[in-house]
C-alpha positions in Angstrom: -0.1 0.0 0.1 1.4 3.4 -1.0 1.0 6.6 1.0 -1.5 7.8 -1.9 -3.7 4.5 -0.4 -3.6 5.0 3.4 -6.3 3.6 5.0 -7.8 5.9 7.9 -7.0 5.0 11.4 -9.7 5.4 14.3 -7.3 4.3 17.6 -8.8 3.5 20.9 -7.0 5.4 22.8 -4.0 7.7 23.4 -2.6 10.1 25.9 -1.7 13.0 23.8 -3.6 15.2 26.5 -1.4 14.3 29.0 1.5 14.8 27.1 0.4 18.6 26.1 -0.9 19.2 30.2 2.6 18.0 31.4 4.4 20.3 29.1 3.7 23.3 30.9 3.7 25.2 27.4 1.4 28.3 27.6 0.6 27.8 23.2 0.0 23.9 23.5 -2.3 24.6 20.3 0.8 26.0 18.4 2.8 22.5 19.9 0.1 20.0 18.9 -0.4 22.1 15.2 3.2 22.7 14.1 4.5 19.4 15.6 7.4 18.8 18.1 10.4 17.1 18.6 9.6 13.9 20.7 5.9 12.3 22.0 3.7 10.1 19.5 1.2 12.5 18.1 0.8 15.9 16.0 -1.2 16.9 13.6 1.7 16.7 11.1 2.6 13.6 12.4 -0.7 12.3 12.2 -1.8 13.2 8.9 1.3 11.6 7.5 0.1 8.6 9.3 -3.4 8.2 8.2 -4.5 8.9 12.0 -8.2 10.1 11.6 -9.2 10.2 15.2 -9.7 8.4 18.4 -10.7 8.2 21.7 -8.2 11.0 23.6 -7.7 10.0 27.2 -7.7 12.4 30.2 -5.3 10.4 32.6 -5.3 12.5 36.5 -1.6 11.6 36.6 0.0 10.0 40.2 1.1 12.2 42.8 4.5 13.5 42.3 5.6 13.2 45.7 4.9 9.4 45.6 8.1 9.6 43.1 6.9 6.7 41.5 6.8 6.6 37.5 3.3 5.7 36.4 4.5 2.1 34.7 7.3 0.2 36.3 10.3 0.1 34.2 11.0 -3.7 34.3 8.6 -6.8 34.8 7.9 -8.0 38.4 5.2 -10.6 39.4 4.5 -8.4 43.0 4.5 -4.9 41.9 2.2 -3.2 44.4 -0.9 -0.6 43.3 0.1 2.7 42.6 -1.7 4.6 45.9 -5.2 6.4 45.4 -5.5 9.7 43.8 -7.3 12.3 46.1 -10.3 14.3 44.3 -8.9 17.5 44.8 -6.0 16.5 42.6 -7.7 14.5 40.1 -10.3 17.2 39.3 -7.6 19.7 38.5 -5.7 17.6 36.3 -9.0 16.3 34.3 -10.2 19.8 34.0 -6.7 21.2 32.7 -6.8 18.7 29.9 -10.4 19.0 29.0 -9.9 22.5 28.6 -6.6 21.7 26.5 -9.1 19.3 24.1 -11.5 22.2 23.3 -8.6 24.6 23.2 -7.4 22.7 20.2 -11.0 22.5 19.0 -11.3 26.2 18.9 -7.8 26.2 16.8 -9.0 24.4 14.2 -6.7 21.3 15.1 -9.4 18.7 16.0 -13.1 17.9 16.5 -14.6 17.1 19.6 -17.2 13.9 18.6 -20.3 13.3 20.4 -21.6 10.7 18.5 -20.6 8.3 15.9 -22.2 10.2 13.3 -19.6 13.3 14.2 -16.9 11.3 14.1 -18.1 10.2 10.6 -18.7 13.6 10.0 -15.3 15.0 10.8 -13.1 12.1 9.2 -15.2 13.2 5.6 -13.9 16.7 6.6 -10.5 15.8 7.1 -10.3 16.8 10.7 -9.1 14.7 13.6 -12.2 13.0 15.6 -11.5 13.6 19.1 -13.7 11.6 21.5 -13.7 12.8 25.1 -12.1 9.9 27.2 -11.4 10.0 31.2 -8.9 7.0 31.8 -9.7 6.8 36.1 -12.6 9.1 37.4 -11.2 10.1 40.6 -12.3 13.6 39.4 -15.5 12.2 39.6 -17.5 11.9 42.9 -19.6 9.3 44.6 -22.7 11.0 44.1 -22.1 11.3 40.1 -22.8 14.9 40.1 -19.7 15.5 38.3 -20.5 13.0 35.5 -23.3 15.1 34.6 -21.1 18.3 34.1 -18.3 16.3 32.2 -21.3 14.4 30.0 -22.5 17.9 29.2 -19.2 19.2 28.4 -19.1 16.1 25.8 -17.7 13.0 27.6 -18.6 9.9 25.9 -16.1 7.5 27.4 -14.8 6.5 30.5 -12.2 3.8 32.1 -13.7 3.5 35.5 -10.0 2.5 37.0 -6.6 3.1 35.9 -4.1 0.7 38.0 -4.7 2.0 40.9 -7.8 1.5 43.3 -10.3 4.7 43.5 -14.1 4.6 45.2 -15.4 2.7 41.9 -13.4 0.0 41.8 -10.1 -1.6 41.7 -7.6 -1.7 38.8 -5.1 -4.1 38.0 -1.3 -4.5 39.2 1.5 -3.9 36.6 2.8 -7.1 37.4 4.2 -10.0 35.0 3.6 -12.7 35.0 0.1 -12.3 36.7 -3.9 -13.3 36.5 -6.3 -10.1 36.3 -7.5 -11.6 39.2 -6.6 -9.1 41.8 -8.8 -7.6 44.4 -12.5 -6.9 45.4 -15.0 -6.1 42.7 -17.1 -2.6 42.0 -18.1 -1.1 44.9 -22.1 0.0 45.3 -21.1 3.5 43.8 -18.7 1.6 41.0 -22.0 -0.2 39.9 -24.2 2.8 40.3 -21.8 4.4 37.8 -22.1 1.7 35.3 -26.1 2.1 35.1 -25.8 5.9 34.6 -23.3 5.4 31.7 -25.6 3.2 30.3 -28.5 6.0 31.2 -26.0 8.5 29.5 -24.6 6.6 26.9 -20.9 6.4 27.9 -18.7 3.6 26.6 -17.2 2.0 29.6 -13.9 1.0 29.2 -12.7 -2.5 30.6 -9.1 -1.8 30.3 -7.1 -1.5 33.8 -9.9 -3.2 35.2 -9.5 -6.6 38.1 -11.1 -9.4 37.1 -14.1 -8.9 39.6 -14.7 -5.7 38.2 -14.7 -7.2 35.0 -17.5 -9.6 36.0 -19.5 -6.7 37.5 -19.4 -4.9 34.4 -20.7 -7.6 32.4 -23.4 -8.4 34.8 -24.8 -4.8 34.8 -24.2 -2.9 31.7 -26.5 -3.6 29.0 -23.7 -2.3 26.1 -21.3 -4.2 24.3 -18.1 -4.4 26.6 -15.0 -2.8 24.9 -11.5 -3.1 26.1 -9.9 0.4 24.4 -6.4 -1.1 25.0 -5.6 -4.5 26.1 -3.6 -7.6 24.5 -4.3 -11.4 24.9 -3.1 -12.6 28.0 -2.5 -16.5 26.5 0.7 -14.4 24.4 1.8 -12.3 27.3 0.7 -12.9 30.5 0.8 -9.5 32.0 -2.3 -8.8 34.5 -3.2 -6.1 32.0 -4.6 -8.0 29.5 -7.6 -10.4 28.9 -8.0 -13.9 29.4 -10.0 -16.3 27.5 -13.2 -15.8 29.7 -12.8 -12.2 29.4 -12.9 -12.1 25.4 -15.6 -14.7 25.6 -17.4 -12.2 27.5 -16.5 -9.3 24.9 -17.6 -11.5 22.1 -20.7 -12.3 23.4 -21.6 -9.2 24.4 -21.0 -8.2 20.6 -18.0 -5.6 21.9 -14.3 -4.9 20.8 -10.3 -4.9 22.0 -8.3 -2.4 20.9 -4.3 -3.8 20.4 -2.5 -2.1 22.7 1.1 -1.1 21.4 3.0 -0.8 24.5 5.7 -3.6 24.2 5.4 -4.8 27.8 2.0 -5.5 27.2 3.2 -7.6 23.8 6.1 -9.4 24.5 6.0 -12.8 25.7 9.0 -11.4 28.3 6.8 -8.6 29.6 9.7 -6.6 29.0 9.1 -2.7 27.7 11.7 -2.8 25.5 11.6 -0.7 21.7 13.5 -3.3 20.0 10.1 -5.0 19.4 8.9 -6.5 15.8 5.7 -5.9 14.3 5.6 -9.6 14.2 4.2 -9.9 17.9 1.4 -7.6 17.1 0.0 -8.9 14.1 0.3 -12.4 16.2 -1.9 -10.6 19.0 -4.5 -9.4 16.2 -4.8 -12.9 14.6 -5.3 -14.3 18.6 -7.9 -11.0 19.0 -9.8 -12.1 15.7 -9.8 -16.1 16.4 -11.3 -15.1 19.9 -13.8 -12.2 18.6 -14.8 -12.7 15.1 -13.7 -9.7 12.2 -15.8 -7.3 13.8 -14.8 -7.6 17.6 -10.9 -6.0 16.4 -9.1 -2.6 16.4 -6.1 -0.7 17.3 -5.8 1.3 20.8 -2.3 2.4 20.6 -1.2 3.8 23.9 0.4 6.9 21.9 2.1 8.7 24.4 1.4 6.6 27.2 3.8 4.3 26.5 7.0 2.1 25.2 6.0 1.3 21.7 7.8 -1.0 18.9 10.7 1.2 17.4 9.2 0.0 13.4 6.3 2.0 14.3 8.3 5.0 16.3 5.0 7.2 16.6 1.9 7.8 14.8 3.0 8.3 11.6 4.5 4.7 11.0 1.2 3.7 11.6 1.2 2.4 8.1 4.0 0.0 8.7 1.3 -1.9 11.0 -1.2 -1.4 7.8 1.5 -2.8 5.5 2.3 -6.1 7.8 -1.4 -6.9 8.0 -1.4 -6.8 4.3 1.7 -9.0 4.0 0.5 -11.8 6.7 -2.4 -12.0 3.9 -5.4 -10.1 5.6 -7.7 -8.6 2.9 -8.9 -4.5 2.4 -12.2 -5.1 3.9 -10.7 -7.3 7.1 -7.7 -4.3 7.3 -10.3 -1.3 7.4 -12.4 -3.1 9.9 -9.2 -2.8 12.1 -8.1 0.0 11.6 -11.9 2.3 11.8 -14.8 0.7 10.8 -15.3 -1.7 14.0 -14.3 1.6 16.4 -17.2 3.3 14.2 -19.8 0.4 14.7 -19.2 -0.2 18.6 -19.6 3.6 19.2 -22.5 3.6 16.5 -23.5 1.1 19.3 -22.9 2.7 22.9 -22.6 6.4 22.4 -25.7 6.9 19.4 
């Protein structure tokens, strides 16, 4: 496939808003629109790579005084959960990143999309289609007043937890090797949050949620089950990856999984190592297709939030993964499903 034949990619997860927020630059619009060394996504590289949009995550980062990186640098089978995040700090960073998202929209860099139709319209116009997503809802109070405010602002997708406990549930620790069966399920507030998301048509992201919490969502939710950025536990035995029964539950619900590009969740040795080939990514996609069918697989890169394989490098390298799928014998129709059509379908059935 040539550059003139780029297949657009709608991506299930990026942390670009966090990178811009932590840059401390006053003019983040210029930073994104003109491009900058480092990081994974900006407008020039997005256009080069065929990046058509995705879930733009707002991730309240760990407190600086904890002196812990968000993700441990090496595999460990006893890595503790990061500490809980106070709501006041989460509100500050969540609102700060939401502000950046809307500033980028006002600058013409992207379009904030509140429905699948909005995504299609933005893609047709050549504008990056950004879905307002929160990863770890520490900014939301158990009474859910903040949920109403954020939904009115455009929130359409959320992950109940990042890999730490909060008022609603428990995330998985960054352990390898490890099962995701760690800790208790959703709290009563978490169960109420699931029901509220169904009523408001906010998509629930299962990535980072532990096994008991996953079961609770599967039992309570009437929407397709979605993991925006997770991989196959049978290939890489990390607690962040999905087991066979979880994949089965996702398929039964008509949901989907976005392939995470983070090397520590791809490699059989669980190591964060950029010297990782595209072959292991294709292997995970093959396995996801077998478990979920052609309508259940997409991409969820974790750009700007993870170490990704060097052959891709950044968002401009997306065509290399597309080419690797074509070289493996995937037809154009299937590649288009994986690249963007399956996300459009699940968004239609979740956010409307």
